[in-house]
DSSP file (Angstrom, degrees, kcal/mol; ACC not computed):
  #  RESIDUE AA STRUCTURE BP1 BP2  ACC     N-H-->O    O-->H-N    N-H-->O    O-->H-N    TCO  KAPPA ALPHA  PHI   PSI    X-CA   Y-CA   Z-CA
    1    1 A M              0   0    0      0, 0.0     2,-0.3     0, 0.0     0, 0.0   0.000 360.0 360.0 360.0 131.2  -21.7  113.9  132.4
    2    2 A S        -     0   0    0      1,-0.0     2,-0.6     0, 0.0     0, 0.0  -0.664 360.0-122.5 -95.7 151.2  -18.3  115.6  132.4
    3    3 A V        -     0   0    0     -2,-0.3     2,-0.3     1,-0.0    -1,-0.0  -0.802  25.3-138.0 -92.4 124.8  -15.3  114.4  130.4
    4    4 A K        -     0   0    0     -2,-0.6    -1,-0.0     3,-0.0     0, 0.0  -0.642   9.5-143.7 -83.8 136.8  -12.3  113.6  132.6
    5    5 A T        -     0   0    0     -2,-0.3     3,-0.1     1,-0.1    -1,-0.0  -0.793  28.0-106.4 -94.8 142.7   -8.9  114.7  131.4
    6    6 A P        -     0   0    0      0, 0.0    -1,-0.1     0, 0.0     2,-0.0  -0.297  46.1 -88.8 -64.9 152.6   -6.0  112.4  132.1
    7    7 A P        -     0   0    0      0, 0.0     2,-0.4     0, 0.0    -3,-0.0  -0.336  43.3-142.0 -62.1 143.4   -3.6  113.6  134.8
    8    8 A I        -     0   0    0     -3,-0.1     2,-0.4     2,-0.0    -3,-0.0  -0.892  14.2-167.7-110.5 136.4   -0.8  115.7  133.5
    9    9 A R        -     0   0    0     -2,-0.4     2,-0.4     2,-0.0     0, 0.0  -0.984  17.3-134.1-122.8 136.6    2.7  115.6  134.8
   10   10 A K        +     0   0    0     -2,-0.4     2,-0.3     2,-0.0    -2,-0.0  -0.703  29.3 177.7 -86.5 138.2    5.4  118.2  134.0
   11   11 A I        -     0   0    0     -2,-0.4     2,-0.5     2,-0.0    -2,-0.0  -0.909  25.6-133.1-133.8 162.8    8.8  116.8  132.9
   12   12 A T        +     0   0    0     -2,-0.3     2,-0.3     2,-0.0    -2,-0.0  -0.983  29.3 176.9-117.2 127.9   12.1  118.3  131.8
   13   13 A I        -     0   0    0     -2,-0.5     2,-0.5     2,-0.0    -2,-0.0  -0.919  23.8-136.3-128.2 156.0   13.7  116.8  128.8
   14   14 A S        +     0   0    0     -2,-0.3    -2,-0.0     0, 0.0     0, 0.0  -0.955  28.5 172.4-112.9 129.3   16.9  117.6  126.8
   15   15 A L        -     0   0    0     -2,-0.5     5,-0.0     2,-0.0    -2,-0.0  -0.942  40.8 -91.4-132.3 152.7   16.7  117.5  123.0
   16   16 A P    >>  -     0   0    0      0, 0.0     4,-2.0     0, 0.0     3,-0.7  -0.370  40.7-117.6 -60.0 145.0   19.1  118.5  120.2
   17   17 A A  H 3> S+     0   0    0      1,-0.3     4,-2.6     2,-0.2     5,-0.2   0.863 113.4  55.1 -54.6 -41.2   18.5  122.1  119.2
   18   18 A G  H 3> S+     0   0    0      1,-0.2     4,-2.1     2,-0.2    -1,-0.3   0.858 107.5  49.7 -63.5 -34.5   17.5  121.1  115.7
   19   19 A L  H <> S+     0   0    0     -3,-0.7     4,-2.6     2,-0.2    -1,-0.2   0.877 110.3  49.8 -71.7 -37.3   14.8  118.8  117.0
   20   20 A V  H  X S+     0   0    0     -4,-2.0     4,-2.6     2,-0.2    -2,-0.2   0.914 110.6  50.6 -65.1 -42.3   13.5  121.6  119.2
   21   21 A D  H  X S+     0   0    0     -4,-2.6     4,-2.3     2,-0.2    -2,-0.2   0.919 111.5  48.1 -61.2 -43.2   13.4  124.0  116.3
   22   22 A F  H  X S+     0   0    0     -4,-2.1     4,-2.8     2,-0.2     5,-0.2   0.926 111.0  50.7 -62.6 -44.8   11.5  121.4  114.2
   23   23 A A  H  X S+     0   0    0     -4,-2.6     4,-2.8     1,-0.2     5,-0.2   0.904 110.2  50.4 -60.1 -41.9    9.1  120.8  117.1
   24   24 A D  H  X S+     0   0    0     -4,-2.6     4,-2.3     2,-0.2    -1,-0.2   0.914 111.6  47.3 -63.6 -42.5    8.5  124.6  117.3
   25   25 A R  H  X S+     0   0    0     -4,-2.3     4,-2.7     2,-0.2    -2,-0.2   0.931 114.8  46.0 -64.9 -44.6    7.9  124.9  113.6
   26   26 A E  H  X S+     0   0    0     -4,-2.8     4,-2.5     2,-0.2    -2,-0.2   0.917 112.3  50.6 -64.8 -43.2    5.5  121.9  113.6
   27   27 A A  H  X>S+     0   0    0     -4,-2.8     5,-2.5    -5,-0.2     4,-0.8   0.919 112.8  46.5 -61.2 -43.0    3.6  123.1  116.6
   28   28 A A  H ><5S+     0   0    0     -4,-2.3     3,-0.6    -5,-0.2    -2,-0.2   0.921 111.9  51.0 -64.4 -43.4    3.2  126.6  115.1
   29   29 A R  H 3<5S+     0   0    0     -4,-2.7    -2,-0.2     1,-0.2    -1,-0.2   0.887 116.9  39.9 -61.0 -39.1    2.1  125.0  111.8
   30   30 A L  H 3<5S-     0   0    0     -4,-2.5    -1,-0.2    -5,-0.2    -2,-0.2   0.497 109.1-125.4 -88.3  -4.8   -0.5  122.9  113.6
   31   31 A N  T <<5S+     0   0    0     -4,-0.8     2,-0.3    -3,-0.6    -3,-0.2   0.907  71.2 115.9  59.6  44.7   -1.4  125.7  116.0
   32   32 A I  S   <S-     0   0    0     -5,-2.5    -1,-0.2    -6,-0.1    -2,-0.1  -0.857  70.5 -90.5-132.1 168.7   -0.8  123.6  119.1
   33   33 A S     >  -     0   0    0     -2,-0.3     4,-2.3     1,-0.1     5,-0.1  -0.376  32.7-115.5 -77.2 160.3    1.7  123.8  121.9
   34   34 A R  H  > S+     0   0    0      1,-0.2     4,-2.6     2,-0.2     5,-0.2   0.912 119.1  53.4 -59.2 -42.6    5.1  122.1  121.8
   35   35 A S  H  > S+     0   0    0      1,-0.2     4,-2.7     2,-0.2    -1,-0.2   0.915 108.3  49.2 -59.5 -43.2    4.0  119.9  124.7
   36   36 A H  H  > S+     0   0    0      2,-0.2     4,-2.7     1,-0.2    -1,-0.2   0.908 110.4  51.2 -63.2 -41.7    0.9  118.9  122.8
   37   37 A L  H  X S+     0   0    0     -4,-2.3     4,-2.4     2,-0.2    -2,-0.2   0.934 112.8  44.5 -60.8 -47.4    2.9  118.1  119.7
   38   38 A I  H  X S+     0   0    0     -4,-2.6     4,-2.5     2,-0.2     5,-0.2   0.905 113.5  50.7 -66.4 -41.1    5.3  115.9  121.7
   39   39 A A  H  X S+     0   0    0     -4,-2.7     4,-2.4    -5,-0.2    -1,-0.2   0.906 110.7  49.9 -61.7 -40.9    2.4  114.2  123.5
   40   40 A R  H  X S+     0   0    0     -4,-2.7     4,-2.3     2,-0.2    -2,-0.2   0.921 110.6  49.3 -63.1 -44.4    0.7  113.5  120.2
   41   41 A A  H  X S+     0   0    0     -4,-2.4     4,-2.0     1,-0.2    -2,-0.2   0.920 113.1  46.5 -62.4 -43.9    3.9  112.0  118.8
   42   42 A L  H  X S+     0   0    0     -4,-2.5     4,-2.5     1,-0.2    -1,-0.2   0.880 110.1  54.1 -67.0 -36.8    4.4  109.8  121.8
   43   43 A S  H  X S+     0   0    0     -4,-2.4     4,-2.5     2,-0.2    -1,-0.2   0.902 107.9  50.2 -62.5 -40.7    0.7  108.8  121.7
   44   44 A E  H  X S+     0   0    0     -4,-2.3     4,-2.3     2,-0.2    -1,-0.2   0.905 110.8  48.7 -64.4 -41.1    1.1  107.7  118.1
   45   45 A I  H  X S+     0   0    0     -4,-2.0     4,-2.3     2,-0.2    -2,-0.2   0.904 110.8  51.5 -63.8 -40.7    4.2  105.6  119.0
   46   46 A K  H  X S+     0   0    0     -4,-2.5     4,-2.6     2,-0.2    -2,-0.2   0.923 109.9  48.4 -62.4 -45.2    2.3  104.0  121.9
   47   47 A V  H  X S+     0   0    0     -4,-2.5     4,-2.5     1,-0.2    -1,-0.2   0.919 111.1  50.8 -61.7 -44.3   -0.7  103.1  119.6
   48   48 A E  H  X S+     0   0    0     -4,-2.3     4,-2.3     1,-0.2    -1,-0.2   0.908 111.6  47.9 -59.9 -42.3    1.7  101.6  117.0
   49   49 A E  H  X S+     0   0    0     -4,-2.3     4,-2.6     2,-0.2    -2,-0.2   0.905 111.4  49.6 -66.4 -41.9    3.4   99.5  119.8
   50   50 A E  H  X S+     0   0    0     -4,-2.6     4,-2.4     1,-0.2    -2,-0.2   0.898 112.1  48.6 -63.3 -40.1    0.1   98.3  121.2
   51   51 A E  H  X S+     0   0    0     -4,-2.5     4,-2.5     2,-0.2    -2,-0.2   0.895 111.0  50.6 -66.3 -39.6   -1.0   97.3  117.7
   52   52 A R  H  X S+     0   0    0     -4,-2.3     4,-2.3     2,-0.2    -2,-0.2   0.925 112.3  46.5 -63.1 -44.6    2.3   95.5  117.1
   53   53 A L  H  X S+     0   0    0     -4,-2.6     4,-2.3     2,-0.2    -2,-0.2   0.890 112.1  50.6 -65.9 -39.2    2.0   93.6  120.3
   54   54 A A  H  X S+     0   0    0     -4,-2.4     4,-2.7     2,-0.2    -2,-0.2   0.927 110.9  48.5 -63.6 -44.6   -1.7   92.7  119.7
   55   55 A A  H  X S+     0   0    0     -4,-2.5     4,-2.5     1,-0.2    -2,-0.2   0.904 110.5  51.6 -62.6 -40.7   -0.8   91.4  116.2
   56   56 A E  H  X S+     0   0    0     -4,-2.3     4,-2.2     1,-0.2    -1,-0.2   0.915 111.1  48.0 -61.5 -42.6    2.0   89.4  117.7
   57   57 A G  H  X S+     0   0    0     -4,-2.3     4,-2.7     2,-0.2     5,-0.2   0.907 110.2  51.2 -64.3 -42.8   -0.4   87.9  120.2
   58   58 A Y  H  X S+     0   0    0     -4,-2.7     4,-2.3     1,-0.2    -2,-0.2   0.908 110.3  49.6 -61.9 -41.4   -3.0   87.1  117.5
   59   59 A R  H  X S+     0   0    0     -4,-2.5     4,-2.2     2,-0.2    -1,-0.2   0.923 111.2  49.7 -63.0 -43.0   -0.3   85.3  115.5
   60   60 A F  H  X S+     0   0    0     -4,-2.2     4,-2.4     1,-0.2    -2,-0.2   0.947 114.6  42.8 -60.3 -50.2    0.8   83.3  118.5
   61   61 A Y  H  X S+     0   0    0     -4,-2.7     4,-2.6     1,-0.2    -1,-0.2   0.820 111.0  55.8 -70.7 -29.3   -2.7   82.2  119.4
   62   62 A A  H  X S+     0   0    0     -4,-2.3     4,-2.3    -5,-0.2    -1,-0.2   0.923 110.4  45.8 -64.9 -43.2   -3.6   81.5  115.8
   63   63 A Q  H  X S+     0   0    0     -4,-2.2     4,-2.4     2,-0.2    -2,-0.2   0.926 113.7  49.0 -63.5 -45.2   -0.6   79.1  115.5
   64   64 A E  H  X S+     0   0    0     -4,-2.4     4,-2.2     1,-0.2    -2,-0.2   0.906 112.3  48.4 -62.1 -42.0   -1.5   77.5  118.9
   65   65 A S  H  X S+     0   0    0     -4,-2.6     4,-2.6     2,-0.2    -1,-0.2   0.886 110.3  51.9 -65.5 -39.2   -5.2   77.1  117.7
   66   66 A S  H  X S+     0   0    0     -4,-2.3     4,-2.4     2,-0.2    -2,-0.2   0.922 110.0  48.2 -63.4 -44.5   -4.1   75.6  114.4
   67   67 A E  H  X S+     0   0    0     -4,-2.4     4,-2.3     1,-0.2    -2,-0.2   0.901 112.4  49.3 -63.2 -40.6   -1.8   73.1  116.2
   68   68 A F  H  X S+     0   0    0     -4,-2.2     4,-2.8     2,-0.2    -2,-0.2   0.911 110.0  51.3 -64.2 -42.4   -4.7   72.2  118.6
   69   69 A A  H  X S+     0   0    0     -4,-2.6     4,-2.5     2,-0.2    -2,-0.2   0.909 110.2  48.9 -62.5 -42.2   -7.1   71.7  115.7
   70   70 A E  H  X S+     0   0    0     -4,-2.4     4,-1.9     2,-0.2    -1,-0.2   0.937 113.5  45.9 -62.7 -46.1   -4.7   69.4  113.9
   71   71 A A  H  X S+     0   0    0     -4,-2.3     4,-2.0     1,-0.2    -2,-0.2   0.896 113.9  49.5 -63.9 -40.1   -4.2   67.3  117.0
   72   72 A S  H  X S+     0   0    0     -4,-2.8     4,-2.9     2,-0.2     5,-0.2   0.895 107.5  54.1 -66.1 -40.1   -7.9   67.2  117.7
   73   73 A A  H  X S+     0   0    0     -4,-2.5     4,-2.4     1,-0.2    -1,-0.2   0.908 109.4  48.1 -62.2 -41.6   -8.7   66.2  114.1
   74   74 A R  H  X S+     0   0    0     -4,-1.9     4,-2.4     2,-0.2    -1,-0.2   0.922 112.6  48.5 -64.0 -43.0   -6.3   63.2  114.4
   75   75 A A  H  X S+     0   0    0     -4,-2.0     4,-2.4     2,-0.2    -2,-0.2   0.907 112.4  48.1 -63.9 -42.8   -7.8   62.2  117.7
   76   76 A V  H  X S+     0   0    0     -4,-2.9     4,-2.5     2,-0.2    -1,-0.2   0.914 111.1  51.2 -64.6 -42.3  -11.3   62.4  116.3
   77   77 A A  H  X S+     0   0    0     -4,-2.4     4,-1.9    -5,-0.2    -2,-0.2   0.913 111.4  47.5 -61.4 -43.0  -10.3   60.4  113.3
   78   78 A E  H  X S+     0   0    0     -4,-2.4     4,-2.1     2,-0.2    -1,-0.2   0.907 111.7  50.3 -64.7 -41.5   -8.8   57.7  115.5
   79   79 A A  H  X S+     0   0    0     -4,-2.4     4,-1.7     1,-0.2    -2,-0.2   0.900 110.4  49.8 -64.0 -39.9  -11.9   57.6  117.7
   80   80 A L  H  X S+     0   0    0     -4,-2.5     4,-1.4     2,-0.2    -1,-0.2   0.866 108.7  52.9 -66.8 -35.9  -14.2   57.3  114.7
   81   81 A E  H  < S+     0   0    0     -4,-1.9    -2,-0.2     1,-0.2    -1,-0.2   0.918 112.0  44.9 -63.9 -43.2  -12.0   54.4  113.3
   82   82 A H  H  < S+     0   0    0     -4,-2.1    -1,-0.2     1,-0.2    -2,-0.2   0.789 113.6  50.4 -72.7 -27.2  -12.3   52.5  116.6
   83   83 A A  H  <        0   0    0     -4,-1.7    -1,-0.2     1,-0.2    -2,-0.2   0.744 360.0 360.0 -79.4 -24.4  -16.0   53.2  116.8
   84   84 A G     <        0   0    0     -4,-1.4    -1,-0.2    -5,-0.1    -2,-0.2   0.431 360.0 360.0 -97.6 360.0  -16.8   52.0  113.3
């Protein structure tokens, strides 16, 4: 089974000179290309954003579930009172 590499697109970006110099130094230090360094940085930002959105969703549904549980508990208690 072969491993597929994601499609690559070439882009042109403009960055401040100091940021390009920093990227070049980091890429050299890590022994990777500047493109790889920038792709890695963007991938990390993407993962952080996905994790933030997932946590936000979990908090929303936890609150919704809690409210449903409270309402259900009251309904069950009332039904038990009327049955007993």
